[in-house]
C-alpha positions as CSV (number, residue, x, y, z in Angstrom):
1,M,-9.9,100.6,137.2
2,E,-7.6,99.5,134.3
3,L,-4.2,98.2,133.4
4,I,-1.9,100.3,131.2
5,F,1.1,98.6,129.7
6,F,4.2,100.1,128.3
7,G,6.6,97.7,127.1
8,L,7.3,95.4,130.1
9,E,6.1,97.8,132.6
10,C,2.5,97.6,134.0
11,I,1.0,100.7,135.5
12,E,-2.3,100.8,137.3
13,R,-4.2,103.9,136.5
14,R,-7.8,104.9,137.1
15,Y,-7.9,107.6,134.4
16,G,-5.3,108.0,131.6
17,V,-1.6,108.2,132.0
18,R,1.1,110.7,133.2
19,I,3.1,112.1,130.4
20,G,6.3,114.1,130.8
21,I,7.1,116.1,127.8
22,F,10.6,117.4,127.4
23,V,10.9,120.1,124.7
24,E,13.7,122.8,124.0
25,L,11.1,125.6,123.9
26,F,7.5,126.2,124.7
27,A,5.0,129.2,124.8
28,P,5.3,132.1,124.8
29,S,8.1,131.0,122.3
30,V,6.6,130.7,118.9
31,G,7.6,128.0,116.5
32,G,6.5,124.8,114.6
33,Q,7.6,122.3,117.4
34,E,6.1,124.7,120.2
35,L,2.8,124.7,118.6
36,F,2.9,121.0,118.0
37,F,3.5,120.1,121.6
38,E,1.1,122.7,122.8
39,G,-1.7,121.4,120.5
40,L,-1.1,117.8,121.3
41,S,-0.6,118.5,125.1
42,R,-4.1,120.1,125.2
43,Q,-5.7,117.1,123.4
44,F,-3.9,114.7,125.8
45,V,-5.5,116.6,128.8
46,K,-9.0,116.4,127.0
47,N,-8.3,112.7,126.7
48,G,-7.9,112.3,130.5
49,H,-4.1,112.3,130.9
50,T,-1.8,114.3,133.2
51,V,0.7,116.4,131.3
52,D,3.9,118.1,132.4
53,I,6.0,120.3,130.0
54,H,9.7,120.6,130.9
55,C,11.4,123.2,128.8
56,I,14.3,125.9,128.7
57,G,13.2,129.4,130.0
58,H,14.3,131.3,126.8
59,A,13.4,134.8,128.2
60,S,13.6,136.8,131.4
61,G,10.4,137.2,133.4
62,L,8.8,133.8,132.6
63,T,7.3,131.9,135.6
64,P,9.3,129.0,136.7
65,V,6.1,126.9,137.1
66,E,2.9,127.6,135.4
67,Y,-0.4,126.0,135.1
68,V,-2.3,126.5,131.8
69,D,-5.4,124.7,130.6
70,G,-4.6,121.7,132.6
71,I,-0.9,121.5,131.6
72,T,1.9,122.1,134.1
73,I,4.8,123.8,132.6
74,Y,8.2,123.8,134.2
75,R,11.0,126.0,132.8
76,Y,14.5,125.3,134.0
77,P,17.1,126.5,133.4
78,T,16.3,130.0,132.4
79,D,18.6,131.9,130.1
80,A,17.5,135.2,128.4
81,S,20.3,135.0,126.0
82,Y,19.6,131.2,125.0
83,N,18.7,132.1,121.5
84,A,21.3,134.6,121.0
85,P,24.5,133.2,122.7
86,R,27.7,135.2,122.8
87,F,29.3,133.1,120.0
88,K,26.7,133.4,117.1
89,M,28.0,130.4,115.1
90,M,26.6,128.2,118.2
91,K,23.0,129.3,117.3
92,R,22.1,128.3,120.9
93,A,23.8,128.6,124.4
94,W,25.3,125.1,124.8
95,P,26.0,125.7,128.5
96,T,22.3,126.0,129.0
97,I,21.7,122.8,126.9
98,I,23.9,120.9,129.1
99,K,22.2,122.2,132.2
100,Y,18.9,121.3,130.8
101,A,20.1,117.8,130.0
102,L,21.2,117.2,133.4
103,H,18.0,118.6,134.8
104,V,16.1,116.2,132.6
105,R,18.0,113.3,134.0
106,R,17.1,114.4,137.6
107,V,13.4,115.0,136.8
108,V,13.1,111.5,135.1
109,K,14.8,109.8,138.1
110,V,12.3,111.2,140.8
111,T,9.0,111.6,138.8
112,S,6.9,108.5,138.1
113,Y,6.1,109.4,134.5
114,D,4.4,106.6,132.4
115,V,5.5,108.1,129.1
116,L,8.5,110.3,128.4
117,F,8.0,112.2,125.2
118,L,10.9,114.1,123.9
119,N,11.3,116.7,121.2
120,Q,14.4,116.2,118.9
121,W,15.8,119.4,120.3
122,P,17.9,120.2,122.1
123,L,19.6,116.8,121.2
124,L,21.7,116.2,124.4
125,H,18.7,115.5,126.7
126,A,17.9,112.0,125.1
127,V,21.5,110.9,125.9
128,T,21.2,111.7,129.7
129,I,18.0,109.8,130.4
130,P,18.8,106.8,132.7
131,K,18.9,103.6,130.9
132,S,16.2,102.2,133.3
133,Q,13.7,104.9,132.0
134,R,14.4,104.6,128.2
135,A,11.8,102.0,127.7
136,K,9.3,104.7,128.4
137,A,10.9,107.2,126.0
138,V,9.4,108.4,122.7
139,M,11.4,110.9,120.4
140,H,9.6,113.1,117.9
141,W,11.8,114.0,114.9
142,C,10.6,117.3,113.3
143,E,13.5,117.7,110.7
144,I,16.6,116.4,109.2
145,R,19.8,118.3,109.0
146,T,22.9,117.8,106.9
147,G,26.5,118.2,108.0
148,L,28.8,115.8,109.8
149,F,27.6,116.8,113.3
150,Y,24.1,116.5,112.6
151,R,24.4,113.2,110.6
152,T,26.3,111.7,113.6
153,I,23.5,112.9,116.1
154,Q,20.8,111.6,113.9
155,A,22.4,108.2,113.6
156,L,23.0,107.9,117.4
157,L,20.0,109.3,119.1
158,P,17.2,107.0,117.8
159,R,19.0,104.1,119.7
160,F,18.5,106.0,123.1
161,V,14.7,105.7,123.0
162,A,12.1,103.0,122.9
163,K,10.2,104.4,120.0
164,N,10.9,107.0,117.3
165,V,8.1,109.0,115.7
166,A,8.6,111.6,112.9
167,V,6.5,114.7,111.7
168,S,6.4,113.4,108.1
169,E,6.9,110.2,106.2
170,A,10.2,111.8,104.6
171,V,11.8,112.5,107.9
172,G,10.6,109.1,109.2
173,R,12.5,107.3,106.3
174,S,15.6,109.3,107.2
175,I,15.6,108.1,110.8
176,Q,14.5,104.5,109.8
177,R,18.0,103.9,108.6
178,Y,19.3,104.1,112.0
179,T,17.0,101.8,113.9
180,A,15.8,98.3,113.6
181,R,12.3,99.4,115.1
182,P,9.7,101.0,113.0
183,V,9.7,104.8,112.9
184,H,5.9,106.2,112.9
185,T,4.5,109.3,111.5
186,L,3.0,111.8,113.9
187,P,2.3,115.1,111.9
188,S,1.4,118.3,113.3
189,G,-2.2,118.7,113.9
190,I,-4.8,121.3,113.9
191,D,-8.3,122.1,115.0
192,V,-10.0,121.6,111.7
193,E,-13.4,123.0,112.7
194,L,-11.8,126.4,113.3
195,Y,-10.7,127.1,109.5
196,R,-13.0,128.0,106.8
197,S,-12.6,128.2,103.0
198,L,-13.7,131.0,100.9
199,P,-14.8,130.2,97.2
200,R,-12.3,131.0,94.5
201,N,-13.9,134.4,93.4
202,R,-13.6,135.8,96.8
203,R,-9.9,135.3,97.1
204,S,-6.8,137.5,96.0
205,G,-3.2,137.5,96.9
206,I,-0.3,135.3,98.1
207,C,0.7,134.8,101.6
208,H,3.4,133.7,103.9
209,L,2.9,133.0,107.8
210,G,5.8,132.1,110.0
211,R,8.8,133.1,111.8
212,M,10.9,135.6,110.3
213,A,14.3,133.9,110.2
214,A,17.1,133.6,107.8
215,H,16.3,129.9,106.9
216,K,12.8,130.9,105.8
217,N,14.5,132.4,102.7
218,I,11.9,135.1,102.2
219,P,13.9,137.3,99.9
220,L,13.4,134.4,97.3
221,L,9.8,134.8,97.7
222,I,9.9,138.6,97.2
223,D,12.1,138.0,94.2
224,A,9.5,135.7,92.7
225,F,6.7,138.1,93.6
226,E,8.2,140.9,91.7
227,L,8.5,138.6,88.5
228,L,4.6,137.8,89.1
229,K,3.8,141.5,89.2
230,D,6.0,142.2,86.1
231,R,3.9,139.7,84.2
232,G,0.6,141.3,85.3
233,Y,-0.3,139.5,88.6
234,V,-2.7,141.8,90.3
235,G,-2.8,140.3,93.9
236,S,-0.5,141.6,96.8
237,L,2.0,139.6,98.9
238,T,1.4,139.3,102.7
239,L,4.3,138.4,104.9
240,A,2.9,137.7,108.4
241,G,5.1,136.9,111.4
242,D,7.9,138.2,113.6
243,G,11.3,137.1,114.3
244,P,15.0,137.8,114.0
245,A,15.1,138.6,110.3
246,L,12.1,141.1,110.3
247,D,14.1,144.2,110.0
248,E,16.1,142.7,107.1
249,I,12.8,141.6,105.4
250,R,11.3,144.9,105.9
251,E,14.1,146.7,104.2
252,R,14.0,144.2,101.4
253,A,10.3,144.8,101.0
254,R,11.0,148.7,101.1
255,I,13.2,148.7,98.2
256,S,11.2,146.4,96.0
257,R,9.8,147.9,92.8
258,H,6.4,146.6,93.9
259,A,6.9,147.7,97.5
260,S,3.3,149.1,97.6
261,D,1.9,145.6,97.1
262,I,4.0,143.9,99.9
263,I,2.2,143.9,103.3
264,L,4.1,143.0,106.5
265,P,1.6,143.0,109.4
266,G,3.9,141.5,111.8
267,L,2.8,138.7,114.3
268,V,-0.9,138.2,113.6
269,S,-3.8,136.8,116.0
270,D,-5.2,133.4,115.3
271,A,-8.4,135.2,114.1
272,D,-6.4,137.3,111.4
273,K,-4.5,134.1,110.5
274,I,-7.7,132.2,109.8
275,E,-9.0,135.3,107.8
276,L,-5.8,135.6,105.8
277,L,-5.7,131.8,104.9
278,S,-9.4,132.0,104.0
279,R,-8.9,134.9,101.5
280,S,-5.6,134.3,100.1
281,E,-5.1,132.2,96.8
282,A,-1.9,130.7,97.4
283,L,0.4,130.0,100.5
284,V,4.1,130.0,99.4
285,I,7.0,128.5,101.6
286,S,10.4,129.1,100.4
287,S,12.3,127.8,103.2
288,L,15.8,126.3,103.1
289,R,14.8,123.7,105.8
290,E,11.4,122.6,107.3
291,G,9.8,119.6,108.9
292,F,6.0,119.6,108.5
293,P,5.1,123.2,109.0
294,R,1.7,123.6,110.9
295,V,0.7,126.4,108.5
296,V,0.6,123.9,105.7
297,A,-2.0,121.9,107.6
298,E,-3.8,125.1,108.4
299,A,-3.7,126.0,104.6
300,M,-5.0,122.7,103.7
301,A,-8.0,123.1,106.1
302,S,-8.6,126.5,104.5
303,G,-8.5,125.1,101.1
304,L,-5.6,127.1,100.1
305,P,-3.0,125.5,97.7
306,V,0.6,125.5,98.7
307,V,3.6,126.2,96.7
308,T,7.1,125.3,97.9
309,C,10.8,125.0,96.8
310,D,12.8,121.8,96.2
311,F,15.6,122.3,98.8
312,E,17.2,119.2,100.3
313,M,16.1,119.9,103.9
314,N,12.8,121.4,103.1
315,G,10.3,118.9,104.3
316,T,7.4,120.8,102.9
317,K,8.1,119.5,99.5
318,E,7.3,115.8,100.6
319,V,4.2,117.1,102.6
320,V,2.8,118.9,99.5
321,S,3.6,116.0,97.1
322,S,2.1,113.4,99.6
323,Y,-1.2,115.2,100.1
324,D,-1.2,116.6,96.5
325,C,-2.2,120.0,97.9
326,G,-0.1,122.2,95.7
327,L,3.1,122.3,93.8
328,V,6.9,121.8,94.3
329,T,9.3,124.0,92.1
330,L,12.9,124.4,91.5
331,P,14.4,127.1,94.0
332,T,14.8,129.9,91.6
333,P,12.5,133.2,91.5
334,D,11.4,132.3,87.9
335,C,10.4,128.7,88.8
336,L,8.8,129.8,91.9
337,A,6.7,132.4,90.1
338,Q,5.7,129.8,87.6
339,G,4.7,127.5,90.3
340,V,2.4,130.2,91.8
341,L,0.6,130.6,88.6
342,G,0.5,126.8,88.0
343,A,-1.1,126.3,91.4
344,I,-3.6,129.1,90.8
345,A,-4.5,127.5,87.3
346,R,-5.4,124.3,89.1
347,W,-6.9,125.9,92.2
348,D,-10.0,124.0,92.4
349,H,-8.1,120.5,92.5
350,Y,-5.4,121.7,95.0
351,S,-8.1,123.3,97.3
352,A,-10.3,120.3,97.4
353,T,-7.5,117.7,97.9
354,G,-6.2,119.9,100.7
355,R,-9.5,120.2,102.5
356,S,-10.1,116.5,102.3
357,A,-6.6,115.5,103.6
358,A,-6.8,118.2,106.4
359,K,-9.4,116.0,108.0
360,T,-6.7,113.4,108.8
361,L,-4.7,115.8,110.8
362,A,-7.2,116.6,113.6
363,W,-5.6,116.6,117.0
364,T,-8.1,114.1,118.2
365,L,-6.8,111.6,115.6
366,I,-3.0,112.4,116.1
367,A,-3.4,112.0,120.0
368,E,-5.2,108.7,119.5
369,R,-2.4,107.5,117.3
370,F,0.2,108.3,119.9
371,E,-2.0,106.5,122.4
372,E,-2.0,103.5,120.2
373,L,1.7,103.6,119.6
374,V,2.7,104.1,123.2
375,V,0.3,101.7,124.8
376,P,-0.2,98.9,122.4
377,G,-3.7,97.5,122.0
378,L,-5.6,100.6,123.1
379,V,-9.1,100.5,121.7
380,D,-11.5,103.4,122.2
381,R,-14.4,101.2,122.7
382,A,-16.1,102.7,125.6
383,P,-14.7,106.3,126.4
384,S,-15.4,107.8,129.6
385,P,-15.6,111.6,130.5
386,R,-12.3,111.3,132.3
387,G,-10.4,109.3,130.0
388,R,-10.1,107.3,126.6
389,F,-8.6,104.2,127.8
390,S,-10.9,101.1,128.0
391,E,-8.5,98.3,127.1
392,A,-4.9,97.7,127.2
393,R,-2.7,94.6,126.6
394,V,1.1,93.7,126.3
395,A,2.1,93.7,122.6
């Protein structure tokens, strides 16, 4: 038996702690934050913790309560039009966000969670958590948005939780301005051992993997690829993924003067993704906004250099610069094309630095970091098969 401390609250636990995760969307929805919380939740379970996911049911036919790999998933409310509300400018169905926020308040009041782990989205749920429960709350910031509304929210929400963590140092620095407490980095992780890196002479082509959405700015990548082909580049461009902009991107690829070298396989399996990353020679992210895309960590583990654009809200640029795993270019077709050639020219360097840095992004290390932040003083001195906690103290 051991004593686990969170702030001023002492909870007696035989094995691990009970973690309530409150996230806008979860599997089968596919996105960076869904993958982050799914991967981290699986590691929490392996570490001996109890994990509940509370999310919005974003599609009809989803099971309200589901138990998967030791994780209990609760979906409420359900709204099949959540991602496509009547008023398109709203992006999300705000009545459903309000219902979810009130539901989170009820859940937190009646459930004895030791830790409340909140995704940044959908924003309002952090405000409705009872004051008595906020000492247990941790908010994960995945990206920074501009505009008056988002700037106001980003200034306000960090004060509603006990701890703030960010997907990257750049996002963390932005949030740090609004709270006196430190903002720690908790990046997206991977199972490093699943990925492989083929040698340079067995690779060819450029790839992009991710959700096909407008903010991914894929037409810019196609423009840059056309310039590369005009200049003699022999490889192909693979755009893997699914999403609301897929038809538009297919049409743009169809009318390209190099259409025969643009491949759109749709949503690919994990095995196909690993294969694509291992045999490509550059991953290109042309997004207008990102936090820390998981595919960047996967590319690093695959020894694949990354090229991205210097857009204000594109957090990928800080990740690439921080890990020295590729190049950041100005957001024009010519500069992006030059960046791809530059990354290929220094392929051995960026491949090696990426593989080395990827080892720090293993889920085991990220979960351990979270445990140390949430329960100060945890030391993994004598791990048991049921849990990792062996010592705790009040900070």
